[in-house]
C-alpha positions in Angstrom: -18.8 5.2 30.7 -18.1 6.5 27.1 -15.8 4.6 24.8 -13.4 7.7 24.7 -13.2 7.7 28.5 -12.6 3.9 28.5 -9.8 4.3 25.9 -8.2 7.1 27.9 -8.1 4.9 31.0 -6.8 1.9 29.1 -4.0 4.0 27.4 -2.9 5.3 30.8 -2.8 1.7 32.1 -0.9 0.3 29.1 1.8 3.0 28.6 4.9 1.7 30.3 6.8 3.6 32.9 10.1 1.9 32.2 12.4 1.6 29.1 10.8 -1.6 27.9 7.5 -1.2 25.9 4.6 -3.6 25.7 2.7 -5.3 22.9 -1.0 -5.9 22.8 -3.5 -7.2 20.3 -7.0 -5.8 19.6 -9.3 -8.3 18.1 -13.0 -8.3 17.3 -15.3 -11.0 18.7 -17.6 -10.7 15.7 -17.2 -9.0 12.3 -17.9 -5.3 12.4 -17.4 -4.9 16.1 -15.1 -2.0 15.6 -11.7 -3.4 16.6 -9.9 -1.1 14.1 -11.7 1.9 15.5 -10.6 0.9 19.1 -7.1 0.1 18.0 -6.6 3.5 16.3 -8.2 5.4 19.2 -6.0 3.6 21.7 -2.9 4.3 19.6 -3.6 8.0 19.3 -4.3 8.4 23.0 -1.2 6.4 24.0 1.0 8.5 21.7 -0.1 11.7 23.6 1.0 10.1 26.9 4.5 9.0 25.8 7.4 10.6 23.9 8.5 7.3 22.6 7.1 5.7 19.5 3.7 4.0 19.3 3.4 1.4 16.5 0.1 0.3 15.1 0.3 -3.0 13.1 -2.4 -3.6 10.5 -2.7 -7.4 10.4 -5.2 -7.4 7.6 -2.5 -8.2 5.0 -5.1 -8.6 2.3 -6.7 -5.1 2.4 -4.7 -2.9 4.8 -7.8 -0.8 5.7 -5.9 1.4 8.2 -3.9 2.9 5.3 -7.1 4.0 3.4 -7.0 7.8 2.8 -3.7 8.4 4.5 -0.8 10.3 3.2 2.7 9.3 4.4 5.4 11.8 5.3 8.3 9.3 5.6 9.9 6.8 3.3 9.1 3.2 4.2 11.4 1.2 6.5 11.8 -2.5 6.5 9.5 -4.0 9.1 11.8 -6.9 10.0 13.8 -6.5 13.2 17.3 -7.9 12.9 16.1 -10.5 10.4 13.2 -11.8 12.6 9.6 -11.5 11.6 6.2 -12.9 12.6 5.0 -13.9 9.2 6.1 -15.5 6.0 4.7 -15.3 2.5 4.8 -17.6 -0.5 6.7 -17.2 -2.7 9.4 -16.0 -0.3 10.3 -12.3 -0.9 7.1 -11.5 -2.7 5.9 -9.1 0.0 7.2 -6.9 2.8 6.0 -5.4 6.1 6.7 -1.7 5.7 6.9 0.8 8.6 5.5 4.2 7.6 4.5 7.4 9.4 1.3 9.1 8.4 1.5 12.9 7.9 0.8 14.9 11.1 0.6 11.7 13.2 2.7 10.5 16.1 1.8 6.9 15.5 3.8 4.7 13.1 1.9 2.3 11.0 3.2 -1.1 9.8 1.4 -2.5 6.8 1.9 -5.3 4.3 3.0 -4.3 0.8 3.3 -6.4 -2.3 2.8 -6.2 -6.1 -0.7 -7.2 -7.3 -1.0 -10.9 -7.6 2.6 -11.5 -6.3 1.7 -13.2 -3.0 0.0 -16.6 -3.0 -0.2 -17.1 0.7 0.7 -15.5 4.0 1.3 -17.5 7.2 1.5 -15.9 10.6 4.0 -17.5 13.0 5.1 -17.0 16.6 8.3 -14.9 17.0 9.2 -14.0 20.5 12.5 -12.5 19.2 10.7 -10.1 17.0 8.4 -8.8 19.7 11.1 -8.5 22.3 12.9 -6.2 19.8 9.7 -4.3 19.1 9.3 -3.7 22.9 12.8 -2.2 23.1 12.1 0.0 20.0 8.7 1.5 21.0 6.6 2.3 24.0 3.6 0.4 22.8 2.9 -1.9 19.9 -0.8 -2.3 19.1 -1.8 -5.1 16.7 -5.1 -4.6 14.9 -6.4 -8.1 13.9 -9.3 -8.6 11.5 -12.2 -10.9 12.3 -11.4 -14.6 12.0 -7.7 -14.0 11.2 -5.3 -16.8 12.0 -3.0 -14.2 13.4 -5.1 -13.9 16.5 -4.2 -17.3 17.9 -0.8 -17.5 16.2 0.5 -14.4 17.8 -1.4 -14.4 21.1 1.4 -16.2 23.0 3.9 -13.4 22.2 1.7 -10.6 23.3 1.4 -9.0 26.8 -2.3 -9.3 26.3 -5.3 -9.4 24.0 -8.2 -6.9 24.1 -11.4 -8.2 22.7 -13.9 -5.9 21.1 -17.6 -6.8 21.1 -20.6 -5.1 19.4 -23.2 -4.1 21.9 -26.0 -5.0 19.5 -24.7 -8.2 17.9 -22.1 -9.8 20.1 -23.2 -12.4 22.7 -21.4 -13.1 25.9 -21.0 -16.8 24.9 -19.1 -15.7 21.7 -16.7 -13.6 23.8 -16.2 -16.4 26.2 -15.5 -18.9 23.4 -13.0 -16.6 21.8 -11.2 -15.9 25.0 -11.0 -19.6 25.6 -9.3 -20.2 22.2 -6.8 -17.4 22.8 -5.9 -18.7 26.3 -5.6 -22.3 24.9 -3.1 -20.9 22.4 -1.0 -19.5 25.3 -2.4 -15.9 25.2 -3.8 -13.7 28.0 -7.1 -11.9 27.5 -7.0 -8.5 29.3 -10.7 -7.8 28.9 -13.6 -7.0 26.6 -14.5 -3.5 25.3 -18.2 -3.3 24.4 -18.4 -0.9 21.4 -21.7 1.0 21.2 -20.7 3.0 18.2 -22.3 1.8 14.9 -19.6 0.7 12.5 -20.1 0.9 8.7 -17.5 -1.7 7.8 -16.3 -5.0 9.2 -13.1 -4.9 11.3 
């Protein structure tokens, strides 16, 4: 089965039929497995199946790679929902999570924005209130987590599920099993593993 076919099937499974949306995280088992590629493809396919919004969250707050090369057609909106958020930065107020819409796309992108050198530290934290509001505001929220990010275990409990992405050439079954065990120990639910056979040029 091709990755495109697998993503199409996954999108049809995840897109909700009711008014309440769902939130899932896509996380790489090993660096360079292609989790960002999978998250973006899943977001695009899901947006075609639903008239409601699909939000893609870039959890790489240091680099925001999903924004690279994109032009945005909308002004930025504050990413906090009724004052709740799933992260905090030090010093307080030095950064913000902005919601933007790339030109020509049906997928909204949430990314971290700050002045150079302004943020000393970012901490991810559980926030069931935030994600319940997100589910009411969109059909599907997809979190793209970078390799080794503390966000993976910090946010797993608040997700409807976590999708792991492995590299067909480099990821071992034992690595996927160990990561799944850490996520489940943190209160999360692993939905499955996508084995990516497309060679990635950059770590994700």
